N, C-alpha and C positions, 0 to 999 in steps of 0.2 A: 045299341051299338051305333045306329045312324045319328044319334045325338052327339057322338064323339067326333069332332071335326077332323082330327088327324086320321082316324080310321076311315071316314068317308073319303078322304083324300087318297087313301091307299087302294080303294076298291077298283077304280078305273085302271091304274097301272097294273094291278094284279091281273085283271081280265085281259088286258093287252098282252102282258107278258106270257100268260098261259096260252093265249091264242096263237101268238107267233111261234112259241116253242113247239106246239102241236103241228102247226103248218110246216115248220122246218123239218121236223122229224119224219113227216109223211112224204116230203119232197126229196130228201137226201138220196134215196135210191134212184129216183128219176134223174136227179142232177148228175150223178156219176155215170149212169147208163147212157143218157141221151145228150147231155151237154159235153161232158169230158170224153166219154165213149172210148175207153182204152182199147177195146177190140178193133174199132175202126182205125185208131192210130197205128196199131200193129199191122193191119192189112195194107195201109197206104204207105208205110215206111219202105225205104229202098236200101237194102233188100227187105222183103217182108219178114216180120218177126213171127215165129211160130205161135199160133193161137194158144198153145198149151203153156206158154211162158207166164210166170206169175204177174208180170207187168201188164199182161193183156187181159186181166180179169177185173171186171167191175166190182165184184164182191170183195176181191182182195184189196182194191183201192179203198172201197168203203170201210172195210175192217181196219185198215191201217189208219185211215183218217179218224175214225172214232176212237181208236186206242190212243192216238196222239192227242186228241182233244181231251180225253180223260186224264192222261198224264200231265198235260199242261194245266188242267184245272186243279189237280192235286198239288202240283208244284207251286202254283201261284197262291194257294190259300194262306201260307204264312206271311207272304208279302201283303196281302189284303188285310190280314189281321193286324199287322204292324201299322199299316196306313190308317186303319180305323182307330187304333189306339192313339195315333198322333193327330189326326184331323177330325175324329168323331165319326160315328156311324152314318149320320145323315149326309155329310159331304162326301164320304167315301162311297156311299150307296149311289149318289148322283154320278160320281166318276165311273163307277162300275157299269151303270146303265148307259152312259155316254159311250164308253169304250165298247160295250156289247153291241150297240147300234152300229158303230163305225165298222167293226170287224165283220159283221154279218153282211154289210153292203158289198164287201169284197167278192162275194159269190157271184155278183152280177158280171164280173170280169171273166168268168169261166169260158174257155174255148176248148176245142178238140185239138190238142197238140201235146207233144211230149213235155214241153215246158209247163203246160197247164196241169199235168199230173203232179209235178213237184209243187206248183203253186197251190193246188188243192190241199195237199198235206200241210203246207205252210199256213193256209187259211184256217184249216182245222185247229192247228196249234194256237193261232191268234184268237180264234173263237173260244178255245178252251180256257185261256187265261182269265177272261172276265167271269166265266162260270164259277171259278174258284171263290168268288165273292158272294155267291148266292146266300150264304149264311147271314148276310147283313139284313136281308128281308125279315128273317126271324128275330134278329136283334131289335129291329125297328118295331116289330109287332110287340115285343116285350115292353118297349118304352111306351107304346100306345096303351097297353094294359095298365102300366103304372100311372099314366096320366088319367086313365079312366077311374082308377081307384082314388086319385087325388080329387077328381071332379065329383064322384058319386059317393065315396066313402066305402065302397064294396069292391071285392075282387071278382072278376068274371073271366078268368083264363079259359075255362072250358068253352064258353060261348064264342069267344074270339078265335081260338084255335080251331074249333069245329068249322066255323065259317071259312077260315083260311084254307083248311083241307078240303072243303066242299067245292070251292071255286074251280080247282083244276078238273074235278070230275064232271062238272057241268059244262065247262068250256071245251074240253079236249075232244069230245066226239064230233060236234059240228065243225070245230076248227080243223080237224084232220080231214074231214070230208070236203070242206070248202075248196081247197086248192085242186083236189082231184076232179071236182065238178067243173071248175074253170078250165082245166086242161082238156076235159072231154068236149066242152063247148068250143075250144080253140081248134079242135080237129085232131086230137091225140089218136095215133094209130096203134091198136093193140098188137101184141106179138102174134105171129102166124106160125103155128106148129112149133112153138118155142123159139122162133127166130125173131129178134128185135127188128122193128121196122124203122126206117129213116123218118124222122119227124120234121115237120115244117118249121120254118124260121119262127113263125108265131108261137108255136108250142115251145121251142127252145128258149125264146125270149120270155115266155110266160114262166117257165121253170126258173130261169135266172132271177127274174124280178120278184117272184113270190119267195124264192129262197133267200133273197136279200132284204126281205120286207121287215126285218126286226127294227128298222129305223122308225116304224110306226109307233113303237112303244114310247118314243120320245114325246108323243102327244100327251101322254099321261104324266110327264114330269111336272107340269105346271101345278097339278093337284098337290104336290108335295110342298108347295110354297107355304100352305097353311101349317103343315107340320113343322117346317123349318122355322117359321116365325115363333112357334111355341117353344122350340128347342132353344132359339136365341134368348 
C-alpha cells in the first residue's frame, strides 16, 4: 500500500481529519456550557428569564445544534454529488475540505450573549453543509484502488478498506483525550455539587481555539497534489 503514491498522500489528511473530528466532538458540550452558557445569559437578562425555560438549557442548545447540523448535511448531499459530477471528485473534495476548515473557524467567535445562541445554531448549519460531502473520501479511495490495480495488476480492496476503517479507531481515543488534558492544564474548574463553575478567560479561549482547530487539516491538502497530478 505504501508503494501506492496516491494512497500515501491520503494517510496524513485522514489522520488530521479524524483527529480534529474527535477533538471537536469532545469539546462541543464544553463550548455550549462554558462559552455560550445559556444559563448565564438567562440569569443576566433584564428581567431574568426563568431557568426552566428551554432557551436556558445547554443540553437543549446542543441538541438543536446537532440536529441542524445533521439536517444540513443531509440536505447538502445532492448538491455535492452534482458538483462532483460536474467538476470531478478530486476538485470537489478540495472544495469540501476548504469549506469545512473555514466554517469550523467560526466557533472561535463564540460569546455568551443572546445573539451568540442564534449564531451557534447558524454555525452548526454551516458546519453541517460540508459534512454532506464526506462520501467523496470513499470515492477517492475507490479511484486509488483502481490505480493500484493498474499499477500492480491485482485488486486489493480488502487491504485498503481495512486500513481506512482502522485509522479512526487508532486516532479517536488519544484525540478525544488531548483537548481535555489541555483544558485541565489551563485550570479548568470542575463542577461543584452539580453546579457549573465560572471558567477563566484562558479556559474559554482554549475551548474556542480547539473547537475551531479544523483549519489544521489544511496542512494535509498538499499531500493530495500527487493524487491530483495522476488524475490530470
